[in-house]
C-alpha positions in Angstrom: 17.4 33.2 22.7 19.1 29.9 21.9 16.7 28.3 23.9 13.5 29.3 22.1 15.4 27.6 18.8 16.2 24.6 20.1 12.3 24.8 21.7 11.0 25.8 17.7 13.1 22.5 16.4 12.1 20.2 18.2 7.9 21.2 17.9 9.3 21.4 14.2 10.5 17.6 13.9 7.0 16.3 16.5 5.2 17.5 13.8 7.5 16.4 11.1 7.5 12.6 12.7 4.0 11.4 12.8 4.4 11.7 8.5 7.4 9.4 8.4 5.6 6.7 11.0 5.5 3.3 9.7 1.5 2.3 9.3 2.0 -1.0 11.0 2.0 -1.1 14.6 5.4 -1.5 16.6 4.9 -4.3 18.2 3.9 -6.3 15.3 7.0 -5.2 13.3 9.3 -6.5 15.8 7.2 -9.6 15.8 7.6 -9.8 12.0 11.5 -11.2 10.5 12.1 -9.3 7.7 14.7 -11.4 6.7 11.8 -14.0 4.7 11.6 -12.2 1.7 7.9 -12.8 -0.4 10.2 -15.0 -3.0 10.6 -17.8 -0.2 7.9 -17.8 1.5 5.7 -18.2 -1.8 7.8 -21.3 -3.2 7.2 -23.2 0.0 4.3 -21.6 2.5 4.0 -24.6 4.5 8.0 -24.2 5.7 6.9 -20.7 7.0 3.7 -21.5 8.9 3.4 -19.1 11.9 6.1 -16.7 11.1 4.9 -13.3 11.0 5.3 -11.2 7.8 5.1 -8.0 6.6 3.5 -7.4 2.8 2.1 -5.1 0.6 0.5 -4.5 -2.9 -2.8 -4.4 -4.9 -6.3 -5.4 -4.2 -7.5 -7.8 -7.1 -10.3 -9.4 -5.4 -12.6 -9.7 -1.7 -14.3 -13.0 -1.5 -16.6 -12.8 1.8 -17.4 -16.1 3.5 -20.5 -16.8 5.1 -19.0 -17.2 8.7 -18.5 -13.1 8.5 -14.6 -13.4 7.0 -12.9 -12.2 4.1 -10.3 -13.4 1.8 -8.2 -10.4 0.5 -6.3 -11.2 -2.6 -3.6 -9.2 -3.1 -1.2 -8.3 -5.8 2.3 -8.3 -3.7 4.4 -4.9 -4.3 7.8 -3.9 -2.7 7.3 -1.6 0.6 8.6 1.8 1.1 10.3 2.5 4.5 6.9 4.0 5.4 5.5 0.8 4.5 3.0 2.0 1.2 3.5 -0.2 -1.9 5.8 1.2 -4.4 3.6 0.5 -7.5 6.3 1.3 -9.8 8.2 -2.3 -8.5 7.3 -4.9 -9.8 5.7 -7.9 -8.6 6.9 -11.3 -7.2 3.2 -12.9 -7.3 0.2 -12.8 -5.3 -0.9 -13.8 -1.6 -4.2 -14.1 0.5 -4.8 -12.4 3.6 -8.0 -14.1 6.0 -9.5 -11.4 8.1 -11.6 -12.3 11.0 -14.3 -9.3 10.1 -16.2 -8.6 6.7 -14.3 -6.2 4.4 -16.8 -4.0 1.8 -15.6 -5.0 -1.6 -16.5 -1.4 -2.6 -14.0 -0.2 0.0 -11.3 -2.9 -0.9 -11.9 -2.7 -4.5 -9.7 -3.5 -7.4 -6.0 -1.8 -7.5 -6.8 0.2 -4.0 -3.3 -0.1 -2.2 -3.2 -2.1 0.9 -0.5 -3.0 3.7 -0.9 -6.2 5.5 0.6 -7.6 8.5 0.2 -11.2 9.9 0.8 -14.4 10.8 1.4 -17.3 7.5 -0.9 -20.0 7.9 0.0 -21.8 4.7 -0.9 -21.8 1.4 -4.6 -21.8 -0.9 -5.0 -22.9 -4.4 -7.4 -20.7 -6.7 -7.7 -20.9 -10.5 -6.8 -18.2 -12.7 -8.1 -18.6 -15.7 -7.4 -22.4 -16.5 -4.5 -22.0 -14.1 -4.1 -23.6 -10.3 -2.7 -21.0 -8.8 -1.0 -21.4 -5.0 -1.4 -18.3 -2.8 0.6 -17.7 0.9 -1.9 -17.5 3.2 -2.0 -15.0 5.9 -4.2 -14.4 8.8 -4.3 -10.9 9.0 -3.4 -9.3 11.9 -3.6 -6.0 11.4 -4.5 -4.7 7.6 -3.7 -0.9 6.4 -5.7 0.8 3.7 -4.0 3.5 1.9 -5.9 6.8 0.9 -6.8 6.9 -3.0 -5.7 10.0 -4.7 -7.3 10.9 -7.9 -5.8 12.9 -10.9 -8.0 15.6 -11.5 -7.4 18.1 -14.4 -8.3 21.8 -14.5 -7.7 24.9 -16.6 -7.4 28.1 -15.0 -8.4 31.6 -16.7 -6.8 32.4 -19.4 -3.7 30.3 -19.6 -4.1 28.8 -23.3 -2.8 32.4 -24.3 0.0 33.4 -22.0 3.6 32.6 -22.8 5.0 30.3 -20.0 8.2 28.9 -19.0 9.0 25.1 -19.4 12.5 24.1 -17.7 14.5 24.3 -21.2 13.0 27.7 -21.9 10.3 29.8 -22.8 7.3 28.5 -25.0 3.9 29.2 -26.5 0.9 27.0 -26.3 -1.3 25.5 -24.0 -1.0 25.2 -19.9 -2.5 22.3 -18.4 -2.4 21.9 -14.2 -2.3 18.5 -13.1 -2.8 17.8 -9.4 -4.0 14.1 -7.3 -7.2 15.1 -5.1 -7.4 12.8 -2.1 -11.0 10.8 -2.5 -13.4 10.7 0.4 
């Protein structure tokens, strides 16, 4: 009986672990220096040339080049332990990622969350409005595009005239259900 319980527990943990795994490969994470902050690199990108970093954030724009490479502009956000950008945290600036392959602008459209592992190549300048902005430039080794969740509202059958429970007591009113749907 005890061995059966142990087996069930191990099996449960094996199914649970992949959901907690980091999205960037272990090899690349081992090369990255976690003590290097985004702020340090953005202040002096040339000093960190050749260093491997793992950053993420929201896609701002994709610029596809004639040679088949792509330049991805990202608004930086801090990452959680899985490597997912925390959109509720403040950004420290923008950075650019050079990808050796074509990135479709529709797939990498504005606002999509991405996590990037790559090597600091220096800096690149681009204007934002009338201001010249200095971007840290990263040569991508791995790019992870997060799934998009779209809010969907629905109204189940006659819910509008029922008494329903709030955490602070019973209320009369219209019940709205709100959930997120993964886009494909």
